Every structure is written in C-alpha cells, then in structure tokens.
C-alpha positions as CSV (number, residue, x, y, z in Angstrom):
1,M,125.3,114.7,71.4
2,K,124.0,117.5,73.6
3,A,124.5,115.5,76.8
4,A,128.2,114.7,76.1
5,K,129.5,118.2,76.7
6,D,127.5,118.6,79.9
7,L,128.6,115.2,81.2
8,A,132.2,116.1,80.6
9,V,131.7,119.3,82.8
10,L,129.9,117.3,85.5
11,E,132.6,114.6,85.5
12,A,135.3,117.2,85.7
13,S,133.5,118.8,88.7
14,G,133.4,115.5,90.5
15,L,129.6,115.2,90.5
16,V,129.3,112.1,88.3
17,S,131.6,109.3,87.0
18,I,131.4,106.6,84.4
19,A,129.7,103.6,85.7
20,A,129.7,101.3,82.6
21,L,131.0,101.2,79.1
22,Q,129.2,98.0,78.1
23,P,126.6,97.1,77.0
24,E,126.1,100.9,76.7
25,L,127.7,104.0,78.2
26,A,126.3,104.9,81.6
27,Y,127.2,107.3,84.4
28,M,126.3,107.5,88.0
29,F,126.2,110.2,90.7
30,R,129.3,110.1,92.9
31,H,127.1,109.9,96.0
32,A,123.3,109.6,96.6
33,L,123.4,112.9,98.4
34,L,124.3,114.6,95.2
35,Q,121.4,113.0,93.4
36,D,119.2,114.0,96.2
37,A,120.2,117.7,96.1
38,A,119.9,117.9,92.3
39,Y,116.5,116.1,92.4
40,G,115.2,118.3,95.2
41,S,116.1,121.5,93.3
42,L,113.5,120.7,90.7
43,L,109.9,122.0,91.1
44,K,107.4,119.2,92.0
45,Q,105.5,119.6,88.7
46,E,108.7,119.5,86.7
47,R,109.8,116.3,88.5
48,R,106.5,114.6,87.8
49,E,106.7,115.5,84.1
50,L,110.3,114.2,83.9
51,H,109.3,110.9,85.5
52,R,106.6,110.5,82.8
53,R,109.2,111.2,80.1
54,V,111.7,108.7,81.7
55,A,109.0,106.0,81.7
56,R,108.2,106.8,78.0
57,A,111.9,106.8,77.1
58,L,112.6,103.5,78.7
59,D,109.6,101.9,76.9
60,E,110.7,103.3,73.5
61,L,114.4,102.7,73.8
62,Y,114.3,99.2,75.2
63,P,111.3,97.4,73.6
64,D,113.0,94.1,74.0
65,R,113.5,94.6,77.8
66,R,109.9,95.6,78.7
67,D,109.4,92.7,81.1
68,E,112.8,93.3,82.8
69,L,112.2,97.1,83.1
70,A,108.5,96.9,84.0
71,G,109.1,97.6,87.7
72,V,111.4,100.6,86.9
73,V,108.8,102.0,84.5
74,A,106.1,101.5,87.0
75,L,108.1,103.3,89.7
76,H,108.6,106.3,87.4
77,L,104.9,106.4,86.6
78,E,104.1,106.2,90.3
79,Q,106.5,109.1,91.0
80,A,104.8,111.1,88.2
81,G,101.8,111.4,90.4
82,D,103.2,111.2,93.9
83,A,105.2,113.6,96.1
84,Y,109.0,113.3,96.2
85,P,109.9,110.6,98.8
86,G,113.7,111.4,98.9
87,V,116.6,109.2,98.0
88,P,117.6,106.5,100.5
89,L,121.1,106.9,101.8
90,G,123.5,104.3,102.8
91,P,126.0,104.7,105.7
92,L,129.5,105.9,105.0
93,S,132.4,103.6,106.2
94,V,134.5,104.5,109.2
95,G,137.6,104.2,107.1
96,E,136.3,106.7,104.6
97,S,135.4,109.1,107.4
98,G,138.9,108.9,109.0
99,T,140.7,109.5,105.7
100,L,138.7,112.6,104.8
101,V,139.1,114.2,108.2
102,S,142.8,113.4,108.0
103,N,143.0,115.2,104.6
104,L,141.4,118.2,106.2
105,H,144.1,118.3,108.9
106,E,146.9,118.0,106.3
107,I,146.0,121.4,104.7
108,E,148.8,123.5,105.9
109,S,148.1,127.0,107.2
110,L,144.4,126.3,107.3
111,P,143.1,128.5,110.2
112,V,142.1,126.5,113.2
113,V,138.8,128.4,113.4
114,V,138.0,127.4,109.8
115,R,138.9,123.7,110.4
116,D,136.9,123.6,113.5
117,A,133.9,125.2,111.9
118,I,134.0,122.6,109.0
119,L,134.3,119.7,111.5
120,A,131.5,121.0,113.7
121,K,129.0,121.7,110.9
122,S,129.8,118.3,109.3
123,E,128.4,116.6,112.4
124,G,130.6,113.6,111.7
125,N,129.6,113.3,108.1
126,P,132.8,112.8,106.0
127,F,131.0,113.6,102.8
128,F,130.4,117.1,104.1
129,V,134.2,117.4,104.7
130,E,135.0,116.1,101.2
131,E,132.6,118.5,99.5
132,M,133.8,121.4,101.7
133,I,137.4,120.7,100.5
134,R,136.2,120.7,96.9
135,M,134.5,124.0,97.5
136,L,137.6,125.5,99.0
137,I,139.6,124.4,95.9
138,E,137.0,125.8,93.5
139,H,137.1,129.2,95.3
140,G,140.9,129.2,95.3
141,A,141.0,129.2,99.1
142,I,143.4,126.3,99.1
143,E,145.8,125.3,96.4
144,R,148.5,122.7,95.7
145,Q,152.1,123.8,96.2
146,G,154.4,121.0,95.2
147,D,153.2,117.9,97.2
148,R,151.3,119.9,99.8
149,W,148.0,121.7,100.0
150,M,148.2,125.3,101.4
151,A,145.5,127.7,102.4
152,T,145.6,131.0,100.6
153,E,144.5,134.5,101.6
154,G,141.1,133.8,100.1
155,I,140.3,131.4,103.0
156,A,139.3,134.4,105.1
157,R,136.5,135.2,102.7
158,V,135.0,131.7,102.6
159,E,131.6,131.2,104.3
160,I,131.0,127.7,105.7
161,P,127.5,126.5,104.7
162,D,125.3,125.5,107.7
163,S,124.3,122.2,106.1
164,L,125.4,119.7,103.5
165,Q,122.3,120.4,101.5
166,R,123.2,124.0,101.2
167,L,126.7,123.2,100.3
168,L,125.6,120.8,97.5
169,L,123.1,123.2,96.2
170,A,125.7,126.0,96.1
171,R,128.0,123.7,94.0
172,I,125.1,122.9,91.6
173,D,124.2,126.6,91.3
174,R,127.8,127.4,90.2
175,L,127.5,125.0,87.2
176,P,126.9,126.4,83.7
177,E,123.1,126.5,83.1
178,S,123.1,123.6,80.5
179,S,125.2,121.3,82.8
180,R,123.0,122.2,85.8
181,R,119.8,121.2,83.8
182,T,121.4,118.0,82.6
183,L,122.4,117.1,86.2
184,R,118.8,117.6,87.4
185,V,117.3,115.5,84.6
186,A,119.8,112.8,85.3
187,A,118.8,112.8,89.0
188,V,115.2,111.9,88.0
189,I,116.4,108.9,86.0
190,G,118.3,107.5,88.9
191,R,121.6,107.1,90.8
192,Q,122.9,105.4,87.7
193,F,121.7,106.5,84.2
194,A,122.3,105.4,80.7
195,V,123.5,108.2,78.4
196,R,121.1,107.1,75.7
197,V,118.1,107.8,78.0
198,L,119.5,111.1,79.2
199,E,120.2,112.2,75.7
200,Q,116.6,111.6,74.7
201,L,115.4,113.7,77.6
202,V,117.7,116.7,77.2
203,T,117.6,116.9,73.4
204,P,114.8,119.2,72.1
205,A,112.3,117.4,70.0
206,V,112.4,118.1,66.3
207,R,109.1,119.5,65.2
208,P,107.9,118.5,61.7
C-alpha cells in the first residue's frame, strides 16, 4: 500500500493519528488547522479535480452506502466547481491553552526574548505554541536531557514565523515529497479519512 508508508511518516510527525480501526482503518488530522493548511497549499484546479475523484471513489468503494453518503458525495461535487470555503474551526479549551503555555515556560535556558516572541505572535492561540515547540524540537533547538527540556545553541538561529499559517506550511514543506502529497490529498477527503479511500486516490492507475 503506497499510502501506508506516508501515513507512518505523517503520524510520526504528529500531523495525523489513527481515528478508527473498525469497521475499517481511518486516520484524522490532529487539528483542523493542519487540514486547512494542507488543503490551502493545493492549487484551486487541483483541489477541484481531487474533490471529483473523492466523490467517484466514495461511490465506487461504498455502493451499499450510497444513500448514507449522498450528502458527502454531493458536497465534494459542489466543491469541485466552487472556490475553497475554508475549514470551520472550533475553539480551543482554556485548559489546553494553559497547559501548552506552561510547557513553553518549562523549557530551561530558553531565552526570554524567544519565549516572549512566541507568546506574542501566538496571540493567545495555544495551538501556535504547540506547533512552535514541535518546530524547535525538529530543528534541534531544544532537546530532552533526562526529565527536562533544554534549549541548545541552535535556538539563536531559529526564526519565529509571523503566523500560524506560515508555521504549518513550513512544517508541511519539510516533509518528504510523497508524504507531503499524501497529506494534501487527505485534506481534500476531510478531517477524518478512510485509508481505503486515500489509497485509491494516491495509487497511480494501472493502464491496460
């Protein structure tokens, strides 16, 4: 399965997680903002064509559920001809926000100017803080030492993105090309997506 290797990379990167094992394997984006960023990185014409293919795949893979999926298929067909409306976002809990900001303060030797810049640019969005911490780890700017997180010399070379959108796009751009493509296709399917549907969209058609 072509999608399996890419999904393993995406799961290890903290971008998606398993949503269900039964009745079939399905994954979901860890946050709607990640889906939004991946979706928005596609060209409009490419998004439309993928929506058409998703509608076709749903019809072909679930013939016994056509009535149940009629609304979903209709939505994809509508998106195939309409501009991208964006992904609706739900509010983040106060508890989640407080935990993530606390985690940021627990990173020892993190320069105050860096911490303040992250908090200022997050504009109170804890998801920005969480993604920023992930980026710092990926860049080797912070690392675990025993039971503590410590800032390294690399922290001085890290640029803090001006917006969450730029931060997420930068993370997506660092993915291997195949995994990046799979993530974008999954974003068109929806926040939660069945692996069977994704596989049909990312596997090249066999020509007779």
